[in-house]
PDB file as gemmi writes it, atoms N, CA and C in Angstrom:
CRYST1    1.000    1.000    1.000  90.00  90.00  90.00 P 1                      
ATOM      1  N   MET A   1      -7.946  14.683   5.183  1.00  0.00           N  
ATOM      2  CA  MET A   1      -7.439  16.233   5.176  1.00  0.00           C  
ATOM      3  C   MET A   1      -8.009  16.917   4.763  1.00  0.00           C  
ATOM      4  N   VAL A   2      -8.355  18.295   5.220  1.00  0.00           N  
ATOM      5  CA  VAL A   2      -9.102  19.337   4.981  1.00  0.00           C  
ATOM      6  C   VAL A   2      -8.379  20.308   4.018  1.00  0.00           C  
ATOM      7  N   ARG A   3      -8.996  20.640   2.891  1.00  0.00           N  
ATOM      8  CA  ARG A   3      -8.273  21.466   1.829  1.00  0.00           C  
ATOM      9  C   ARG A   3      -8.699  23.066   2.485  1.00  0.00           C  
ATOM     10  N   ARG A   4      -7.556  23.964   2.101  1.00  0.00           N  
ATOM     11  CA  ARG A   4      -7.500  25.281   2.784  1.00  0.00           C  
ATOM     12  C   ARG A   4      -8.003  26.073   1.498  1.00  0.00           C  
ATOM     13  N   PRO A   5      -8.895  26.930   1.708  1.00  0.00           N  
ATOM     14  CA  PRO A   5      -9.362  27.997   0.852  1.00  0.00           C  
ATOM     15  C   PRO A   5      -8.250  28.383  -0.115  1.00  0.00           C  
ATOM     16  N   ASP A   6      -8.310  28.467  -1.417  1.00  0.00           N  
ATOM     17  CA  ASP A   6      -7.283  29.140  -2.393  1.00  0.00           C  
ATOM     18  C   ASP A   6      -6.991  30.738  -1.741  1.00  0.00           C  
ATOM     19  N   ASP A   7      -8.018  31.239  -1.443  1.00  0.00           N  
ATOM     20  CA  ASP A   7      -7.516  32.813  -0.888  1.00  0.00           C  
ATOM     21  C   ASP A   7      -7.049  32.976   0.216  1.00  0.00           C  
ATOM     22  N   MET A   8      -6.792  32.167   1.181  1.00  0.00           N  
ATOM     23  CA  MET A   8      -6.069  31.952   2.625  1.00  0.00           C  
ATOM     24  C   MET A   8      -4.921  31.748   2.432  1.00  0.00           C  
ATOM     25  N   ASN A   9      -4.113  32.237   3.165  1.00  0.00           N  
ATOM     26  CA  ASN A   9      -2.681  31.782   3.225  1.00  0.00           C  
ATOM     27  C   ASN A   9      -2.461  30.547   4.440  1.00  0.00           C  
ATOM     28  N   VAL A  10      -1.463  29.902   4.226  1.00  0.00           N  
ATOM     29  CA  VAL A  10      -1.320  28.671   5.166  1.00  0.00           C  
ATOM     30  C   VAL A  10      -1.155  29.282   6.553  1.00  0.00           C  
ATOM     31  N   PHE A  11      -0.598  30.280   6.990  1.00  0.00           N  
ATOM     32  CA  PHE A  11      -0.220  30.776   8.173  1.00  0.00           C  
ATOM     33  C   PHE A  11      -1.629  31.294   8.817  1.00  0.00           C  
ATOM     34  N   GLU A  12      -2.305  32.137   8.070  1.00  0.00           N  
ATOM     35  CA  GLU A  12      -3.791  32.333   8.712  1.00  0.00           C  
ATOM     36  C   GLU A  12      -4.696  31.022   8.596  1.00  0.00           C  
ATOM     37  N   PHE A  13      -4.674  30.255   7.921  1.00  0.00           N  
ATOM     38  CA  PHE A  13      -5.512  29.281   8.198  1.00  0.00           C  
ATOM     39  C   PHE A  13      -5.130  28.471   9.337  1.00  0.00           C  
ATOM     40  N   VAL A  14      -3.779  28.048   9.423  1.00  0.00           N  
ATOM     41  CA  VAL A  14      -3.236  27.248  10.861  1.00  0.00           C  
ATOM     42  C   VAL A  14      -3.701  28.094  12.186  1.00  0.00           C  
ATOM     43  N   VAL A  15      -3.406  29.394  11.950  1.00  0.00           N  
ATOM     44  CA  VAL A  15      -3.834  30.265  13.232  1.00  0.00           C  
ATOM     45  C   VAL A  15      -5.019  30.124  13.601  1.00  0.00           C  
ATOM     46  N   VAL A  16      -6.042  30.676  12.497  1.00  0.00           N  
ATOM     47  CA  VAL A  16      -7.512  30.736  12.894  1.00  0.00           C  
ATOM     48  C   VAL A  16      -7.953  29.156  13.112  1.00  0.00           C  
ATOM     49  N   ALA A  17      -7.505  28.107  12.494  1.00  0.00           N  
ATOM     50  CA  ALA A  17      -8.131  26.625  13.030  1.00  0.00           C  
ATOM     51  C   ALA A  17      -7.594  26.446  14.833  1.00  0.00           C  
ATOM     52  N   ALA A  18      -6.523  26.870  14.942  1.00  0.00           N  
ATOM     53  CA  ALA A  18      -5.991  26.675  16.044  1.00  0.00           C  
ATOM     54  C   ALA A  18      -6.506  27.245  17.334  1.00  0.00           C  
ATOM     55  N   LEU A  19      -6.905  28.799  17.039  1.00  0.00           N  
ATOM     56  CA  LEU A  19      -7.832  29.240  18.115  1.00  0.00           C  
ATOM     57  C   LEU A  19      -9.102  28.668  18.080  1.00  0.00           C  
ATOM     58  N   ARG A  20      -9.598  28.241  16.780  1.00  0.00           N  
ATOM     59  CA  ARG A  20     -11.082  27.690  17.036  1.00  0.00           C  
ATOM     60  C   ARG A  20     -11.029  26.502  17.628  1.00  0.00           C  
ATOM     61  N   ALA A  21      -9.801  25.577  17.471  1.00  0.00           N  
ATOM     62  CA  ALA A  21     -10.000  24.297  18.114  1.00  0.00           C  
ATOM     63  C   ALA A  21      -9.788  24.386  19.932  1.00  0.00           C  
ATOM     64  N   ALA A  22      -8.893  25.715  20.153  1.00  0.00           N  
ATOM     65  CA  ALA A  22      -9.245  25.852  21.549  1.00  0.00           C  
ATOM     66  C   ALA A  22     -10.417  26.369  22.157  1.00  0.00           C  
ATOM     67  N   GLN A  23     -11.318  26.980  21.364  1.00  0.00           N  
ATOM     68  CA  GLN A  23     -12.606  27.328  21.388  1.00  0.00           C  
ATOM     69  C   GLN A  23     -13.338  26.006  21.656  1.00  0.00           C  
ATOM     70  N   LEU A  24     -13.440  25.346  20.730  1.00  0.00           N  
ATOM     71  CA  LEU A  24     -14.183  23.986  21.040  1.00  0.00           C  
ATOM     72  C   LEU A  24     -13.551  23.119  22.127  1.00  0.00           C  
ATOM     73  N   GLN A  25     -12.432  23.123  22.396  1.00  0.00           N  
ATOM     74  CA  GLN A  25     -11.990  22.407  23.575  1.00  0.00           C  
ATOM     75  C   GLN A  25     -12.607  22.973  24.788  1.00  0.00           C  
ATOM     76  N   ARG A  26     -13.025  24.283  24.930  1.00  0.00           N  
ATOM     77  CA  ARG A  26     -13.677  24.820  26.390  1.00  0.00           C  
ATOM     78  C   ARG A  26     -15.299  24.572  26.103  1.00  0.00           C  
ATOM     79  N   GLY A  27     -15.648  23.993  24.857  1.00  0.00           N  
ATOM     80  CA  GLY A  27     -17.014  23.842  24.757  1.00  0.00           C  
ATOM     81  C   GLY A  27     -18.096  24.656  24.056  1.00  0.00           C  
ATOM     82  N   CYS A  28     -17.451  25.192  23.099  1.00  0.00           N  
ATOM     83  CA  CYS A  28     -18.034  26.005  22.223  1.00  0.00           C  
ATOM     84  C   CYS A  28     -18.867  24.910  21.139  1.00  0.00           C  
ATOM     85  N   THR A  29     -20.160  25.360  20.630  1.00  0.00           N  
ATOM     86  CA  THR A  29     -20.678  24.226  19.792  1.00  0.00           C  
ATOM     87  C   THR A  29     -20.273  24.468  18.304  1.00  0.00           C  
ATOM     88  N   PRO A  30     -19.764  23.073  17.984  1.00  0.00           N  
ATOM     89  CA  PRO A  30     -19.368  23.151  16.428  1.00  0.00           C  
ATOM     90  C   PRO A  30     -20.263  23.672  15.499  1.00  0.00           C  
ATOM     91  N   ARG A  31     -19.896  24.248  14.350  1.00  0.00           N  
ATOM     92  CA  ARG A  31     -20.685  24.834  13.432  1.00  0.00           C  
ATOM     93  C   ARG A  31     -20.894  23.707  12.026  1.00  0.00           C  
ATOM     94  N   VAL A  32     -20.214  22.810  12.482  1.00  0.00           N  
ATOM     95  CA  VAL A  32     -20.132  21.851  10.987  1.00  0.00           C  
ATOM     96  C   VAL A  32     -20.076  20.150  11.715  1.00  0.00           C  
ATOM     97  N   GLU A  33     -20.705  19.211  11.172  1.00  0.00           N  
ATOM     98  CA  GLU A  33     -20.588  18.039  11.668  1.00  0.00           C  
ATOM     99  C   GLU A  33     -19.120  17.746  12.442  1.00  0.00           C  
ATOM    100  N   GLN A  34     -19.386  17.104  13.563  1.00  0.00           N  
ATOM    101  CA  GLN A  34     -18.195  17.274  14.457  1.00  0.00           C  
ATOM    102  C   GLN A  34     -17.479  15.836  14.143  1.00  0.00           C  
ATOM    103  N   SER A  35     -16.046  16.195  14.058  1.00  0.00           N  
ATOM    104  CA  SER A  35     -15.105  15.087  13.841  1.00  0.00           C  
ATOM    105  C   SER A  35     -14.651  14.373  15.121  1.00  0.00           C  
ATOM    106  N   PRO A  36     -14.064  13.141  15.327  1.00  0.00           N  
ATOM    107  CA  PRO A  36     -13.747  12.620  16.646  1.00  0.00           C  
ATOM    108  C   PRO A  36     -12.311  13.778  17.047  1.00  0.00           C  
ATOM    109  N   LYS A  37     -11.977  14.390  16.154  1.00  0.00           N  
ATOM    110  CA  LYS A  37     -10.682  15.070  16.492  1.00  0.00           C  
ATOM    111  C   LYS A  37     -11.045  16.651  16.702  1.00  0.00           C  
ATOM    112  N   LEU A  38     -10.810  17.406  17.555  1.00  0.00           N  
ATOM    113  CA  LEU A  38     -11.401  18.889  17.179  1.00  0.00           C  
ATOM    114  C   LEU A  38     -10.632  19.591  16.652  1.00  0.00           C  
ATOM    115  N   ALA A  39      -9.184  19.330  16.136  1.00  0.00           N  
ATOM    116  CA  ALA A  39      -8.414  20.309  15.395  1.00  0.00           C  
ATOM    117  C   ALA A  39      -9.267  19.759  13.890  1.00  0.00           C  
ATOM    118  N   VAL A  40      -9.474  18.800  13.531  1.00  0.00           N  
ATOM    119  CA  VAL A  40     -10.039  18.521  11.908  1.00  0.00           C  
ATOM    120  C   VAL A  40     -11.294  19.277  12.148  1.00  0.00           C  
ATOM    121  N   THR A  41     -12.281  19.390  13.199  1.00  0.00           N  
ATOM    122  CA  THR A  41     -13.514  19.965  13.081  1.00  0.00           C  
ATOM    123  C   THR A  41     -13.485  21.441  12.903  1.00  0.00           C  
ATOM    124  N   ALA A  42     -12.316  21.963  13.460  1.00  0.00           N  
ATOM    125  CA  ALA A  42     -11.718  23.572  13.452  1.00  0.00           C  
ATOM    126  C   ALA A  42     -11.497  23.761  12.060  1.00  0.00           C  
ATOM    127  N   GLN A  43     -10.406  22.974  11.602  1.00  0.00           N  
ATOM    128  CA  GLN A  43     -10.058  23.246  10.137  1.00  0.00           C  
ATOM    129  C   GLN A  43     -11.449  23.223   9.037  1.00  0.00           C  
ATOM    130  N   GLN A  44     -12.089  22.210   9.228  1.00  0.00           N  
ATOM    131  CA  GLN A  44     -13.432  21.860   8.536  1.00  0.00           C  
ATOM    132  C   GLN A  44     -14.540  23.312   8.541  1.00  0.00           C  
ATOM    133  N   GLU A  45     -14.426  23.807   9.862  1.00  0.00           N  
ATOM    134  CA  GLU A  45     -15.181  25.272   9.969  1.00  0.00           C  
ATOM    135  C   GLU A  45     -14.269  26.280   9.401  1.00  0.00           C  
ATOM    136  N   VAL A  46     -13.109  26.381   9.373  1.00  0.00           N  
ATOM    137  CA  VAL A  46     -12.303  27.441   8.997  1.00  0.00           C  
ATOM    138  C   VAL A  46     -12.570  27.409   7.185  1.00  0.00           C  
ATOM    139  N   ALA A  47     -12.281  26.014   6.890  1.00  0.00           N  
ATOM    140  CA  ALA A  47     -12.309  25.750   5.386  1.00  0.00           C  
ATOM    141  C   ALA A  47     -13.699  26.281   4.920  1.00  0.00           C  
ATOM    142  N   GLU A  48     -14.809  26.139   5.326  1.00  0.00           N  
ATOM    143  CA  GLU A  48     -16.174  26.289   4.978  1.00  0.00           C  
ATOM    144  C   GLU A  48     -16.409  27.447   5.287  1.00  0.00           C  
ATOM    145  N   ARG A  49     -15.527  28.312   5.835  1.00  0.00           N  
ATOM    146  CA  ARG A  49     -15.914  29.849   6.016  1.00  0.00           C  
ATOM    147  C   ARG A  49     -17.139  29.958   7.164  1.00  0.00           C  
ATOM    148  N   LYS A  50     -17.206  28.869   8.258  1.00  0.00           N  
ATOM    149  CA  LYS A  50     -18.229  29.050   9.027  1.00  0.00           C  
ATOM    150  C   LYS A  50     -17.733  29.920  10.348  1.00  0.00           C  
ATOM    151  N   VAL A  51     -16.303  30.013  10.324  1.00  0.00           N  
ATOM    152  CA  VAL A  51     -15.787  31.038  11.355  1.00  0.00           C  
ATOM    153  C   VAL A  51     -14.477  31.631  10.594  1.00  0.00           C  
ATOM    154  N   GLN A  52     -14.222  32.950  11.013  1.00  0.00           N  
ATOM    155  CA  GLN A  52     -13.105  33.720  10.369  1.00  0.00           C  
ATOM    156  C   GLN A  52     -12.438  34.494  11.357  1.00  0.00           C  
ATOM    157  N   ALA A  53     -11.240  34.909  11.015  1.00  0.00           N  
ATOM    158  CA  ALA A  53     -10.582  36.043  11.607  1.00  0.00           C  
ATOM    159  C   ALA A  53     -11.258  36.939  11.741  1.00  0.00           C  
ATOM    160  N   VAL A  54     -11.123  37.915  12.711  1.00  0.00           N  
ATOM    161  CA  VAL A  54     -11.668  39.408  13.029  1.00  0.00           C  
ATOM    162  C   VAL A  54     -10.418  40.407  13.080  1.00  0.00           C  
ATOM    163  N   PRO A  55     -10.371  41.075  12.091  1.00  0.00           N  
ATOM    164  CA  PRO A  55      -9.017  42.095  12.154  1.00  0.00           C  
ATOM    165  C   PRO A  55      -9.322  42.679  13.717  1.00  0.00           C  
ATOM    166  N   VAL A  56      -8.025  42.796  13.990  1.00  0.00           N  
ATOM    167  CA  VAL A  56      -7.997  43.925  15.439  1.00  0.00           C  
ATOM    168  C   VAL A  56      -7.511  45.172  15.034  1.00  0.00           C  
ATOM    169  N   ALA A  57      -8.608  45.871  15.531  1.00  0.00           N  
ATOM    170  CA  ALA A  57      -8.448  47.337  15.563  1.00  0.00           C  
ATOM    171  C   ALA A  57      -7.471  47.767  16.332  1.00  0.00           C  
ATOM    172  N   THR A  58      -6.398  48.718  15.763  1.00  0.00           N  
ATOM    173  CA  THR A  58      -5.325  49.144  16.624  1.00  0.00           C  
ATOM    174  C   THR A  58      -5.674  50.448  17.284  1.00  0.00           C  
ATOM    175  N   GLU A  59      -5.274  50.877  18.453  1.00  0.00           N  
ATOM    176  CA  GLU A  59      -5.922  52.309  19.049  1.00  0.00           C  
ATOM    177  C   GLU A  59      -4.737  53.275  18.429  1.00  0.00           C  
ATOM    178  N   ALA A  60      -5.531  53.993  18.245  1.00  0.00           N  
ATOM    179  CA  ALA A  60      -4.759  55.446  17.676  1.00  0.00           C  
ATOM    180  C   ALA A  60      -4.269  56.197  18.769  1.00  0.00           C  
ATOM    181  N   THR A  61      -2.875  56.360  18.445  1.00  0.00           N  
ATOM    182  CA  THR A  61      -1.927  57.030  19.819  1.00  0.00           C  
ATOM    183  C   THR A  61      -2.325  58.717  19.543  1.00  0.00           C  
ATOM    184  N   PRO A  62      -2.830  59.329  20.587  1.00  0.00           N  
ATOM    185  CA  PRO A  62      -2.904  60.752  20.689  1.00  0.00           C  
ATOM    186  C   PRO A  62      -1.600  61.540  20.196  1.00  0.00           C  
ATOM    187  N   PRO A  63      -1.993  62.680  19.527  1.00  0.00           N  
ATOM    188  CA  PRO A  63      -0.748  63.454  18.974  1.00  0.00           C  
ATOM    189  C   PRO A  63      -0.210  64.009  20.150  1.00  0.00           C  
ATOM    190  N   PRO A  64       1.286  64.348  20.048  1.00  0.00           N  
ATOM    191  CA  PRO A  64       2.061  64.569  21.392  1.00  0.00           C  
ATOM    192  C   PRO A  64       1.786  66.247  21.624  1.00  0.00           C  
ATOM    193  N   GLN A  65       1.646  66.393  22.893  1.00  0.00           N  
ATOM    194  CA  GLN A  65       1.036  67.865  23.185  1.00  0.00           C  
ATOM    195  C   GLN A  65       2.374  68.673  23.568  1.00  0.00           C  
ATOM    196  N   ASP A  66       2.239  69.957  23.043  1.00  0.00           N  
ATOM    197  CA  ASP A  66       3.086  70.857  23.125  1.00  0.00           C  
ATOM    198  C   ASP A  66       3.177  71.811  24.427  1.00  0.00           C  
TER     199      ASP A  66                                                      
END                                                                             
């Protein structure tokens, strides 16, 4: 069982690990010692802060033209 960082909420941990597992499935190189299961490898990477979520920048909407 992989312990999630105390400062990361459960939802963020699960989503980031799931996205990373998909990347590993597509052939990305693991950043930690690889486990037989990709999901565990992804969780370890997130727990050790080897991968992190990148905030998505929202586009500013232009002001209405009169």
